[in-house]
C-alpha positions as protocol buffer text, in pm:
chain_id: "A"
residue {
  index: 1
  type: MET
  ca { x: 1763 y: 4471 z: 5445 }
}
residue {
  index: 2
  type: GLU
  ca { x: 2074 y: 4532 z: 5656 }
}
residue {
  index: 3
  type: ILE
  ca { x: 2115 y: 4645 z: 6017 }
}
residue {
  index: 4
  type: ASN
  ca { x: 2463 y: 4767 z: 6114 }
}
residue {
  index: 5
  type: GLY
  ca { x: 2604 y: 4581 z: 5814 }
}
residue {
  index: 6
  type: ILE
  ca { x: 2427 y: 4253 z: 5901 }
}
residue {
  index: 7
  type: PHE
  ca { x: 2210 y: 4108 z: 5624 }
}
residue {
  index: 8
  type: ILE
  ca { x: 1855 y: 4013 z: 5728 }
}
residue {
  index: 9
  type: ASP
  ca { x: 1715 y: 3725 z: 5525 }
}
residue {
  index: 10
  type: ASP
  ca { x: 1375 y: 3780 z: 5362 }
}
residue {
  index: 11
  type: THR
  ca { x: 1213 y: 3494 z: 5552 }
}
residue {
  index: 12
  type: PHE
  ca { x: 988 y: 3421 z: 5849 }
}
residue {
  index: 13
  type: ALA
  ca { x: 987 y: 3228 z: 6174 }
}
residue {
  index: 14
  type: GLU
  ca { x: 710 y: 2971 z: 6185 }
}
residue {
  index: 15
  type: ALA
  ca { x: 528 y: 2920 z: 6515 }
}
residue {
  index: 16
  type: PHE
  ca { x: 235 y: 2713 z: 6637 }
}
residue {
  index: 17
  type: PRO
  ca { x: -47 y: 2724 z: 6896 }
}
residue {
  index: 18
  type: MET
  ca { x: 26 y: 2614 z: 7252 }
}
residue {
  index: 19
  type: LYS
  ca { x: -133 y: 2635 z: 7595 }
}
residue {
  index: 20
  type: ALA
  ca { x: 40 y: 2808 z: 7885 }
}
residue {
  index: 21
  type: THR
  ca { x: 15 y: 2882 z: 8252 }
}
residue {
  index: 22
  type: ARG
  ca { x: 207 y: 3112 z: 8482 }
}
residue {
  index: 23
  type: ILE
  ca { x: 291 y: 3025 z: 8841 }
}
residue {
  index: 24
  type: ILE
  ca { x: 436 y: 3239 z: 9118 }
}
residue {
  index: 25
  type: ILE
  ca { x: 696 y: 3082 z: 9346 }
}
residue {
  index: 26
  type: THR
  ca { x: 788 y: 3262 z: 9669 }
}
residue {
  index: 27
  type: ALA
  ca { x: 1036 y: 3179 z: 9943 }
}
residue {
  index: 28
  type: MET
  ca { x: 1205 y: 3323 z: 10249 }
}
residue {
  index: 29
  type: ASN
  ca { x: 1445 y: 3496 z: 10013 }
}
residue {
  index: 30
  type: LEU
  ca { x: 1506 y: 3524 z: 9639 }
}
residue {
  index: 31
  type: LYS
  ca { x: 1790 y: 3270 z: 9650 }
}
residue {
  index: 32
  type: TRP
  ca { x: 1552 y: 2991 z: 9748 }
}
residue {
  index: 33
  type: ALA
  ca { x: 1278 y: 3103 z: 9512 }
}
residue {
  index: 34
  type: HIS
  ca { x: 1536 y: 3072 z: 9233 }
}
residue {
  index: 35
  type: LYS
  ca { x: 1637 y: 2725 z: 9349 }
}
residue {
  index: 36
  type: ALA
  ca { x: 1278 y: 2605 z: 9326 }
}
residue {
  index: 37
  type: ALA
  ca { x: 1219 y: 2772 z: 8989 }
}
residue {
  index: 38
  type: ASN
  ca { x: 1541 y: 2631 z: 8845 }
}
residue {
  index: 39
  type: ALA
  ca { x: 1444 y: 2282 z: 8961 }
}
residue {
  index: 40
  type: LEU
  ca { x: 1097 y: 2312 z: 8807 }
}
residue {
  index: 41
  type: ARG
  ca { x: 1228 y: 2427 z: 8470 }
}
residue {
  index: 42
  type: GLY
  ca { x: 1477 y: 2142 z: 8450 }
}
residue {
  index: 43
  type: PHE
  ca { x: 1435 y: 1915 z: 8144 }
}
residue {
  index: 44
  type: ALA
  ca { x: 1177 y: 2153 z: 7997 }
}
residue {
  index: 45
  type: SER
  ca { x: 1350 y: 2285 z: 7686 }
}
residue {
  index: 46
  type: SER
  ca { x: 1130 y: 2130 z: 7415 }
}
residue {
  index: 47
  type: VAL
  ca { x: 797 y: 1951 z: 7391 }
}
residue {
  index: 48
  type: ILE
  ca { x: 965 y: 1715 z: 7142 }
}
residue {
  index: 49
  type: ALA
  ca { x: 1083 y: 1503 z: 7435 }
}
residue {
  index: 50
  type: CYS
  ca { x: 1032 y: 1696 z: 7759 }
}
residue {
  index: 51
  type: GLY
  ca { x: 652 y: 1720 z: 7766 }
}
residue {
  index: 52
  type: CYS
  ca { x: 658 y: 2095 z: 7823 }
}
residue {
  index: 53
  type: GLU
  ca { x: 869 y: 2407 z: 7784 }
}
residue {
  index: 54
  type: ALA
  ca { x: 930 y: 2618 z: 8093 }
}
residue {
  index: 55
  type: ASP
  ca { x: 1145 y: 2906 z: 8206 }
}
residue {
  index: 56
  type: ILE
  ca { x: 1164 y: 3198 z: 8447 }
}
residue {
  index: 57
  type: GLU
  ca { x: 978 y: 3502 z: 8321 }
}
residue {
  index: 58
  type: ARG
  ca { x: 1109 y: 3751 z: 8580 }
}
residue {
  index: 59
  type: GLU
  ca { x: 1187 y: 3816 z: 8943 }
}
residue {
  index: 60
  type: LEU
  ca { x: 911 y: 3963 z: 9160 }
}
residue {
  index: 61
  type: LEU
  ca { x: 932 y: 4217 z: 9440 }
}
residue {
  index: 62
  type: PRO
  ca { x: 758 y: 4132 z: 9768 }
}
residue {
  index: 63
  type: SER
  ca { x: 495 y: 4393 z: 9678 }
}
residue {
  index: 64
  type: GLU
  ca { x: 407 y: 4188 z: 9367 }
}
residue {
  index: 65
  type: THR
  ca { x: 350 y: 3850 z: 9532 }
}
residue {
  index: 66
  type: PRO
  ca { x: 44 y: 3712 z: 9714 }
}
residue {
  index: 67
  type: ASP
  ca { x: 230 y: 3658 z: 10044 }
}
residue {
  index: 68
  type: GLY
  ca { x: 458 y: 3962 z: 10044 }
}
residue {
  index: 69
  type: ARG
  ca { x: 778 y: 3761 z: 10001 }
}
residue {
  index: 70
  type: PRO
  ca { x: 1038 y: 3768 z: 9722 }
}
residue {
  index: 71
  type: GLY
  ca { x: 927 y: 3562 z: 9425 }
}
residue {
  index: 72
  type: ILE
  ca { x: 973 y: 3429 z: 9075 }
}
residue {
  index: 73
  type: SER
  ca { x: 723 y: 3436 z: 8789 }
}
residue {
  index: 74
  type: LEU
  ca { x: 763 y: 3121 z: 8581 }
}
residue {
  index: 75
  type: MET
  ca { x: 572 y: 3010 z: 8271 }
}
residue {
  index: 76
  type: ILE
  ca { x: 504 y: 2660 z: 8147 }
}
residue {
  index: 77
  type: PHE
  ca { x: 400 y: 2589 z: 7786 }
}
residue {
  index: 78
  type: ALA
  ca { x: 262 y: 2264 z: 7643 }
}
residue {
  index: 79
  type: MET
  ca { x: 80 y: 2145 z: 7334 }
}
residue {
  index: 80
  type: SER
  ca { x: -252 y: 2096 z: 7517 }
}
residue {
  index: 81
  type: THR
  ca { x: -432 y: 2166 z: 7843 }
}
residue {
  index: 82
  type: LYS
  ca { x: -416 y: 1792 z: 7911 }
}
residue {
  index: 83
  type: ASP
  ca { x: -36 y: 1803 z: 7890 }
}
residue {
  index: 84
  type: LEU
  ca { x: -28 y: 2096 z: 8135 }
}
residue {
  index: 85
  type: GLU
  ca { x: -260 y: 1909 z: 8371 }
}
residue {
  index: 86
  type: LYS
  ca { x: 4 y: 1636 z: 8386 }
}
residue {
  index: 87
  type: GLN
  ca { x: 314 y: 1853 z: 8404 }
}
residue {
  index: 88
  type: VAL
  ca { x: 215 y: 2125 z: 8650 }
}
residue {
  index: 89
  type: PRO
  ca { x: 126 y: 1920 z: 8962 }
}
residue {
  index: 90
  type: THR
  ca { x: 421 y: 1685 z: 8906 }
}
residue {
  index: 91
  type: ARG
  ca { x: 676 y: 1962 z: 8867 }
}
residue {
  index: 92
  type: VAL
  ca { x: 537 y: 2177 z: 9150 }
}
residue {
  index: 93
  type: GLY
  ca { x: 522 y: 1875 z: 9379 }
}
residue {
  index: 94
  type: GLN
  ca { x: 869 y: 1744 z: 9307 }
}
residue {
  index: 95
  type: SER
  ca { x: 1054 y: 2072 z: 9256 }
}
residue {
  index: 96
  type: VAL
  ca { x: 875 y: 2347 z: 9453 }
}
residue {
  index: 97
  type: MET
  ca { x: 716 y: 2169 z: 9750 }
}
residue {
  index: 98
  type: THR
  ca { x: 1049 y: 1996 z: 9816 }
}
residue {
  index: 99
  type: THR
  ca { x: 1242 y: 2326 z: 9827 }
}
residue {
  index: 100
  type: ALA
  ca { x: 1279 y: 2478 z: 10173 }
}
residue {
  index: 101
  type: THR
  ca { x: 1049 y: 2772 z: 10269 }
}
residue {
  index: 102
  type: THR
  ca { x: 863 y: 2791 z: 9935 }
}
residue {
  index: 103
  type: SER
  ca { x: 499 y: 2857 z: 9849 }
}
residue {
  index: 104
  type: CYS
  ca { x: 328 y: 2842 z: 9509 }
}
residue {
  index: 105
  type: TYR
  ca { x: 48 y: 3052 z: 9362 }
}
residue {
  index: 106
  type: ALA
  ca { x: -143 y: 3092 z: 9038 }
}
residue {
  index: 107
  type: GLY
  ca { x: -11 y: 3356 z: 8802 }
}
residue {
  index: 108
  type: ILE
  ca { x: -314 y: 3338 z: 8571 }
}
residue {
  index: 109
  type: LEU
  ca { x: -652 y: 3353 z: 8743 }
}
residue {
  index: 110
  type: ASP
  ca { x: -885 y: 3341 z: 8442 }
}
residue {
  index: 111
  type: GLY
  ca { x: -960 y: 3069 z: 8189 }
}
residue {
  index: 112
  type: LYS
  ca { x: -980 y: 2695 z: 8236 }
}
residue {
  index: 113
  type: GLN
  ca { x: -834 y: 2590 z: 8570 }
}
residue {
  index: 114
  type: ILE
  ca { x: -596 y: 2298 z: 8621 }
}
residue {
  index: 115
  type: ALA
  ca { x: -508 y: 2134 z: 8949 }
}
residue {
  index: 116
  type: MET
  ca { x: -210 y: 2245 z: 9151 }
}
residue {
  index: 117
  type: GLY
  ca { x: -268 y: 2237 z: 9527 }
}
residue {
  index: 118
  type: LYS
  ca { x: -587 y: 2042 z: 9458 }
}
residue {
  index: 119
  type: SER
  ca { x: -366 y: 1744 z: 9374 }
}
residue {
  index: 120
  type: LEU
  ca { x: -74 y: 1812 z: 9606 }
}
residue {
  index: 121
  type: ARG
  ca { x: -289 y: 1851 z: 9921 }
}
residue {
  index: 122
  type: PHE
  ca { x: -299 y: 1472 z: 9961 }
}
residue {
  index: 123
  type: PHE
  ca { x: 69 y: 1481 z: 10054 }
}
residue {
  index: 124
  type: GLY
  ca { x: -57 y: 1626 z: 10384 }
}
residue {
  index: 125
  type: ASP
  ca { x: -195 y: 1279 z: 10465 }
}
residue {
  index: 126
  type: GLY
  ca { x: -518 y: 1416 z: 10605 }
}
residue {
  index: 127
  type: TYR
  ca { x: -362 y: 1698 z: 10807 }
}
residue {
  index: 128
  type: GLN
  ca { x: -393 y: 1952 z: 10524 }
}
residue {
  index: 129
  type: ILE
  ca { x: -645 y: 2234 z: 10557 }
}
residue {
  index: 130
  type: SER
  ca { x: -780 y: 2488 z: 10306 }
}
residue {
  index: 131
  type: LYS
  ca { x: -849 y: 2858 z: 10330 }
}
residue {
  index: 132
  type: VAL
  ca { x: -1055 y: 3067 z: 10088 }
}
residue {
  index: 133
  type: ILE
  ca { x: -943 y: 3429 z: 10059 }
}
residue {
  index: 134
  type: ASN
  ca { x: -1114 y: 3666 z: 9815 }
}
residue {
  index: 135
  type: GLY
  ca { x: -1261 y: 3371 z: 9627 }
}
residue {
  index: 136
  type: ARG
  ca { x: -925 y: 3195 z: 9587 }
}
residue {
  index: 137
  type: ARG
  ca { x: -863 y: 2861 z: 9762 }
}
residue {
  index: 138
  type: PHE
  ca { x: -523 y: 2787 z: 9914 }
}
residue {
  index: 139
  type: TRP
  ca { x: -401 y: 2467 z: 10073 }
}
residue {
  index: 140
  type: ARG
  ca { x: -185 y: 2459 z: 10386 }
}
residue {
  index: 141
  type: ILE
  ca { x: 13 y: 2138 z: 10367 }
}
residue {
  index: 142
  type: PRO
  ca { x: 219 y: 2050 z: 10676 }
}
residue {
  index: 143
  type: VAL
  ca { x: 581 y: 1972 z: 10592 }
}
residue {
  index: 144
  type: MET
  ca { x: 895 y: 1940 z: 10801 }
}
residue {
  index: 145
  type: HIS
  ca { x: 1020 y: 2295 z: 10744 }
}
residue {
  index: 146
  type: GLY
  ca { x: 681 y: 2437 z: 10846 }
}
residue {
  index: 147
  type: GLU
  ca { x: 404 y: 2435 z: 10588 }
}
residue {
  index: 148
  type: PHE
  ca { x: 377 y: 2450 z: 10212 }
}
residue {
  index: 149
  type: ILE
  ca { x: 113 y: 2696 z: 10090 }
}
residue {
  index: 150
  type: CYS
  ca { x: -16 y: 2612 z: 9743 }
}
residue {
  index: 151
  type: GLU
  ca { x: -304 y: 2761 z: 9548 }
}
residue {
  index: 152
  type: ASP
  ca { x: -576 y: 2512 z: 9456 }
}
residue {
  index: 153
  type: THR
  ca { x: -560 y: 2570 z: 9078 }
}
residue {
  index: 154
  type: THR
  ca { x: -392 y: 2784 z: 8816 }
}
residue {
  index: 155
  type: GLY
  ca { x: -540 y: 2919 z: 8492 }
}
residue {
  index: 156
  type: VAL
  ca { x: -457 y: 2815 z: 8137 }
}
residue {
  index: 157
  type: THR
  ca { x: -441 y: 3054 z: 7843 }
}
residue {
  index: 158
  type: ASN
  ca { x: -383 y: 3027 z: 7469 }
}
residue {
  index: 159
  type: ALA
  ca { x: -21 y: 3080 z: 7374 }
}
residue {
  index: 160
  type: ILE
  ca { x: 229 y: 3055 z: 7088 }
}
residue {
  index: 161
  type: GLY
  ca { x: 543 y: 2845 z: 7064 }
}
residue {
  index: 162
  type: GLY
  ca { x: 833 y: 2850 z: 6823 }
}
residue {
  index: 163
  type: GLY
  ca { x: 904 y: 3213 z: 6748 }
}
residue {
  index: 164
  type: ASN
  ca { x: 1270 y: 3213 z: 6652 }
}
residue {
  index: 165
  type: PHE
  ca { x: 1566 y: 3360 z: 6472 }
}
residue {
  index: 166
  type: LEU
  ca { x: 1902 y: 3221 z: 6361 }
}
residue {
  index: 167
  type: VAL
  ca { x: 2235 y: 3391 z: 6424 }
}
residue {
  index: 168
  type: LEU
  ca { x: 2493 y: 3302 z: 6156 }
}
residue {
  index: 169
  type: ALA
  ca { x: 2845 y: 3389 z: 6268 }
}
residue {
  index: 170
  type: LYS
  ca { x: 3210 y: 3330 z: 6182 }
}
residue {
  index: 171
  type: THR
  ca { x: 3284 y: 3123 z: 6494 }
}
residue {
  index: 172
  type: ALA
  ca { x: 3103 y: 2966 z: 6788 }
}
residue {
  index: 173
  type: ARG
  ca { x: 3253 y: 3228 z: 7018 }
}
residue {
  index: 174
  type: HIS
  ca { x: 3114 y: 3512 z: 6804 }
}
residue {
  index: 175
  type: ALA
  ca { x: 2768 y: 3352 z: 6791 }
}
residue {
  index: 176
  type: LEU
  ca { x: 2759 y: 3277 z: 7163 }
}
residue {
  index: 177
  type: THR
  ca { x: 2865 y: 3625 z: 7272 }
}
residue {
  index: 178
  type: ALA
  ca { x: 2601 y: 3794 z: 7055 }
}
residue {
  index: 179
  type: CYS
  ca { x: 2327 y: 3552 z: 7158 }
}
residue {
  index: 180
  type: GLU
  ca { x: 2402 y: 3602 z: 7527 }
}
residue {
  index: 181
  type: LYS
  ca { x: 2333 y: 3972 z: 7483 }
}
residue {
  index: 182
  type: ALA
  ca { x: 2017 y: 3897 z: 7283 }
}
residue {
  index: 183
  type: VAL
  ca { x: 1879 y: 3670 z: 7555 }
}
residue {
  index: 184
  type: ASP
  ca { x: 1949 y: 3936 z: 7818 }
}
residue {
  index: 185
  type: GLU
  ca { x: 1739 y: 4184 z: 7619 }
}
residue {
  index: 186
  type: ILE
  ca { x: 1461 y: 3931 z: 7550 }
}
residue {
  index: 187
  type: ASN
  ca { x: 1438 y: 3853 z: 7922 }
}
residue {
  index: 188
  type: LYS
  ca { x: 1324 y: 4211 z: 7980 }
}
residue {
  index: 189
  type: ILE
  ca { x: 1008 y: 4153 z: 7773 }
}
residue {
  index: 190
  type: PRO
  ca { x: 705 y: 4035 z: 7977 }
}
residue {
  index: 191
  type: GLY
  ca { x: 501 y: 3741 z: 7854 }
}
residue {
  index: 192
  type: VAL
  ca { x: 782 y: 3548 z: 7682 }
}
residue {
  index: 193
  type: ILE
  ca { x: 1036 y: 3281 z: 7771 }
}
residue {
  index: 194
  type: THR
  ca { x: 1340 y: 3124 z: 7604 }
}
residue {
  index: 195
  type: ALA
  ca { x: 1322 y: 2769 z: 7737 }
}
residue {
  index: 196
  type: PHE
  ca { x: 1642 y: 2618 z: 7596 }
}
residue {
  index: 197
  type: PRO
  ca { x: 1956 y: 2619 z: 7815 }
}
residue {
  index: 198
  type: GLY
  ca { x: 2088 y: 2972 z: 7841 }
}
residue {
  index: 199
  type: GLY
  ca { x: 1806 y: 3083 z: 7611 }
}
residue {
  index: 200
  type: MET
  ca { x: 1956 y: 2945 z: 7291 }
}
residue {
  index: 201
  type: VAL
  ca { x: 1975 y: 2624 z: 7087 }
}
residue {
  index: 202
  type: GLY
  ca { x: 2302 y: 2474 z: 6969 }
}
residue {
  index: 203
  type: SER
  ca { x: 2134 y: 2182 z: 6792 }
}
residue {
  index: 204
  type: GLY
  ca { x: 1852 y: 2343 z: 6596 }
}
residue {
  index: 205
  type: SER
  ca { x: 1631 y: 2082 z: 6435 }
}
residue {
  index: 206
  type: LYS
  ca { x: 1403 y: 2022 z: 6141 }
}
residue {
  index: 207
  type: VAL
  ca { x: 1078 y: 1827 z: 6144 }
}
residue {
  index: 208
  type: GLY
  ca { x: 1123 y: 1457 z: 6058 }
}
residue {
  index: 209
  type: SER
  ca { x: 1421 y: 1234 z: 5990 }
}
residue {
  index: 210
  type: LYS
  ca { x: 1548 y: 959 z: 5762 }
}
residue {
  index: 211
  type: TYR
  ca { x: 1483 y: 739 z: 6067 }
}
residue {
  index: 212
  type: ASN
  ca { x: 1108 y: 697 z: 6095 }
}
residue {
  index: 213
  type: PHE
  ca { x: 1118 y: 667 z: 6475 }
}
residue {
  index: 214
  type: LEU
  ca { x: 1250 y: 1024 z: 6514 }
}
residue {
  index: 215
  type: PRO
  ca { x: 1009 y: 1323 z: 6507 }
}
residue {
  index: 216
  type: ALA
  ca { x: 1296 y: 1570 z: 6457 }
}
residue {
  index: 217
  type: SER
  ca { x: 1658 y: 1565 z: 6346 }
}
residue {
  index: 218
  type: THR
  ca { x: 1956 y: 1790 z: 6276 }
}
residue {
  index: 219
  type: ASN
  ca { x: 1893 y: 2082 z: 6041 }
}
residue {
  index: 220
  type: GLU
  ca { x: 2172 y: 1982 z: 5803 }
}
residue {
  index: 221
  type: VAL
  ca { x: 2153 y: 2286 z: 5575 }
}
residue {
  index: 222
  type: TYR
  ca { x: 2265 y: 2501 z: 5871 }
}
residue {
  index: 223
  type: CYS
  ca { x: 2538 y: 2264 z: 5995 }
}
residue {
  index: 224
  type: PRO
  ca { x: 2883 y: 2413 z: 5915 }
}
residue {
  index: 225
  type: THR
  ca { x: 3057 y: 2075 z: 5896 }
}
residue {
  index: 226
  type: LEU
  ca { x: 2820 y: 1957 z: 5620 }
}
residue {
  index: 227
  type: LYS
  ca { x: 2875 y: 2239 z: 5371 }
}
residue {
  index: 228
  type: GLY
  ca { x: 3033 y: 2011 z: 5115 }
}
residue {
  index: 229
  type: GLN
  ca { x: 2779 y: 1731 z: 5151 }
}
residue {
  index: 230
  type: VAL
  ca { x: 2439 y: 1907 z: 5140 }
}
residue {
  index: 231
  type: ASN
  ca { x: 2268 y: 2199 z: 4970 }
}
residue {
  index: 232
  type: SER
  ca { x: 2394 y: 2427 z: 5247 }
}
residue {
  index: 233
  type: GLU
  ca { x: 2243 y: 2760 z: 5348 }
}
residue {
  index: 234
  type: LEU
  ca { x: 2584 y: 2873 z: 5474 }
}
residue {
  index: 235
  type: SER
  ca { x: 2845 y: 3074 z: 5290 }
}
residue {
  index: 236
  type: GLU
  ca { x: 3215 y: 3002 z: 5328 }
}
residue {
  index: 237
  type: GLU
  ca { x: 3282 y: 3243 z: 5616 }
}
residue {
  index: 238
  type: ILE
  ca { x: 3003 y: 3110 z: 5841 }
}
residue {
  index: 239
  type: GLY
  ca { x: 3140 y: 2864 z: 6095 }
}
residue {
  index: 240
  type: SER
  ca { x: 2864 y: 2852 z: 6356 }
}
residue {
  index: 241
  type: VAL
  ca { x: 2487 y: 2897 z: 6384 }
}
residue {
  index: 242
  type: LEU
  ca { x: 2281 y: 2943 z: 6700 }
}
residue {
  index: 243
  type: GLU
  ca { x: 1903 y: 2964 z: 6725 }
}
residue {
  index: 244
  type: ILE
  ca { x: 1699 y: 3158 z: 6979 }
}
residue {
  index: 245
  type: VAL
  ca { x: 1349 y: 3014 z: 7025 }
}
residue {
  index: 246
  type: ILE
  ca { x: 1078 y: 3219 z: 7193 }
}
residue {
  index: 247
  type: ASP
  ca { x: 745 y: 3110 z: 7343 }
}
residue {
  index: 248
  type: GLY
  ca { x: 495 y: 3382 z: 7426 }
}
residue {
  index: 249
  type: LEU
  ca { x: 144 y: 3455 z: 7538 }
}
residue {
  index: 250
  type: ASP
  ca { x: 60 y: 3651 z: 7222 }
}
residue {
  index: 251
  type: GLU
  ca { x: 198 y: 3762 z: 6885 }
}
residue {
  index: 252
  type: GLU
  ca { x: 282 y: 4112 z: 7007 }
}
residue {
  index: 253
  type: SER
  ca { x: 510 y: 3981 z: 7282 }
}
residue {
  index: 254
  type: ILE
  ca { x: 697 y: 3750 z: 7044 }
}
residue {
  index: 255
  type: ASN
  ca { x: 729 y: 4029 z: 6784 }
}
residue {
  index: 256
  type: GLU
  ca { x: 887 y: 4256 z: 7043 }
}
residue {
  index: 257
  type: ALA
  ca { x: 1114 y: 3983 z: 7178 }
}
residue {
  index: 258
  type: MET
  ca { x: 1241 y: 3898 z: 6830 }
}
residue {
  index: 259
  type: ARG
  ca { x: 1292 y: 4265 z: 6749 }
}
residue {
  index: 260
  type: VAL
  ca { x: 1503 y: 4345 z: 7056 }
}
residue {
  index: 261
  type: GLY
  ca { x: 1693 y: 4017 z: 7029 }
}
residue {
  index: 262
  type: ILE
  ca { x: 1786 y: 4063 z: 6665 }
}
residue {
  index: 263
  type: LYS
  ca { x: 1888 y: 4425 z: 6719 }
}
residue {
  index: 264
  type: ALA
  ca { x: 2109 y: 4319 z: 7010 }
}
residue {
  index: 265
  type: VAL
  ca { x: 2286 y: 4066 z: 6786 }
}
residue {
  index: 266
  type: CYS
  ca { x: 2324 y: 4316 z: 6502 }
}
residue {
  index: 267
  type: SER
  ca { x: 2486 y: 4569 z: 6736 }
}
residue {
  index: 268
  type: PHE
  ca { x: 2801 y: 4353 z: 6721 }
}
residue {
  index: 269
  type: GLY
  ca { x: 2835 y: 4402 z: 6346 }
}
residue {
  index: 270
  type: PRO
  ca { x: 3050 y: 4212 z: 6092 }
}
residue {
  index: 271
  type: LYS
  ca { x: 3376 y: 4314 z: 6261 }
}
residue {
  index: 272
  type: LYS
  ca { x: 3272 y: 4108 z: 6564 }
}
residue {
  index: 273
  type: GLY
  ca { x: 3190 y: 3804 z: 6358 }
}
residue {
  index: 274
  type: ILE
  ca { x: 2817 y: 3831 z: 6289 }
}
residue {
  index: 275
  type: CYS
  ca { x: 2736 y: 3750 z: 5926 }
}
residue {
  index: 276
  type: ARG
  ca { x: 2359 y: 3708 z: 5880 }
}
residue {
  index: 277
  type: ILE
  ca { x: 2023 y: 3677 z: 6054 }
}
residue {
  index: 278
  type: SER
  ca { x: 1772 y: 3418 z: 5936 }
}
residue {
  index: 279
  type: ALA
  ca { x: 1482 y: 3217 z: 6080 }
}
residue {
  index: 280
  type: GLY
  ca { x: 1353 y: 2862 z: 6094 }
}
residue {
  index: 281
  type: ASN
  ca { x: 1042 y: 2765 z: 5902 }
}
residue {
  index: 282
  type: TYR
  ca { x: 899 y: 2470 z: 5715 }
}
residue {
  index: 283
  type: GLY
  ca { x: 731 y: 2646 z: 5427 }
}
residue {
  index: 284
  type: GLY
  ca { x: 433 y: 2742 z: 5640 }
}
residue {
  index: 285
  type: GLU
  ca { x: 324 y: 2382 z: 5699 }
}
residue {
  index: 286
  type: LEU
  ca { x: 415 y: 2356 z: 6069 }
}
residue {
  index: 287
  type: GLY
  ca { x: 213 y: 2638 z: 6223 }
}
residue {
  index: 288
  type: PRO
  ca { x: -21 y: 2928 z: 6142 }
}
residue {
  index: 289
  type: TYR
  ca { x: 190 y: 3203 z: 6300 }
}
residue {
  index: 290
  type: HIS
  ca { x: 449 y: 3356 z: 6066 }
}
residue {
  index: 291
  type: PHE
  ca { x: 685 y: 3617 z: 6207 }
}
residue {
  index: 292
  type: HIS
  ca { x: 846 y: 3790 z: 5908 }
}
residue {
  index: 293
  type: LEU
  ca { x: 1188 y: 3925 z: 6004 }
}
residue {
  index: 294
  type: ARG
  ca { x: 1192 y: 4232 z: 5783 }
}
residue {
  index: 295
  type: LYS
  ca { x: 840 y: 4332 z: 5882 }
}
residue {
  index: 296
  type: ILE
  ca { x: 926 y: 4305 z: 6252 }
}
residue {
  index: 297
  type: LEU
  ca { x: 1242 y: 4512 z: 6209 }
}
residue {
  index: 298
  type: LYS
  ca { x: 1099 y: 4792 z: 5995 }
}
């Protein structure tokens, strides 16, 4: 299969089950909602070492938020509900509550509930009060800028992590330019995030290592500088590889995100340095979700 002269490998992206929640951050204006969201998603690129994967899903109009202020929808993914129970209150407390004029609400109301304001209310040192509106409990926590409104809990849902595709290009500049466009298109799809910095991975990994203390290590068959030392997957003209990894709430969302992302990359064509599209998998042993590139793109 080729799209605009770009060869599509006959392979699949391998993904695995995760748990996810969505939270809504509002503020006096969108600038400060973004500051809180960007702080929360810091050091949240991979569960390998970060404990969770998080990113902004989209901006919200005042008409879409619980308090009628500008907002951000942000999603957090982890390997278990227990991991989310640890990550969510800590990140909301240290990154959202500390940001001037913010409030925080649940973005998923169904399913198992994990603590958010239920834990953070104690910061109010006994002066906090709760309000129940339409069956939802909110905490009013007095803080120096006024008060921090935080919903008691947020819901957890089943999710999928690790949808991906590889962009094989002549140079790093070619790969980066195409991937920037792909991430822009993926960001338009609801229910997905690309948690790595800028939405892409420069150091794509494989499971395991020659060092038994490492759970993951460099994917040497896709490293351009190792072509002469390993059984490389790269032809002579390929000088750079970038990976786009996608977490989503369901298979349909990841399918669509991969489709629009790959098509955005292929729109550059061979003349602009794009050589091939592939995907990362481990022979089907890592996870039960297999996103076949050619099937997605048909």
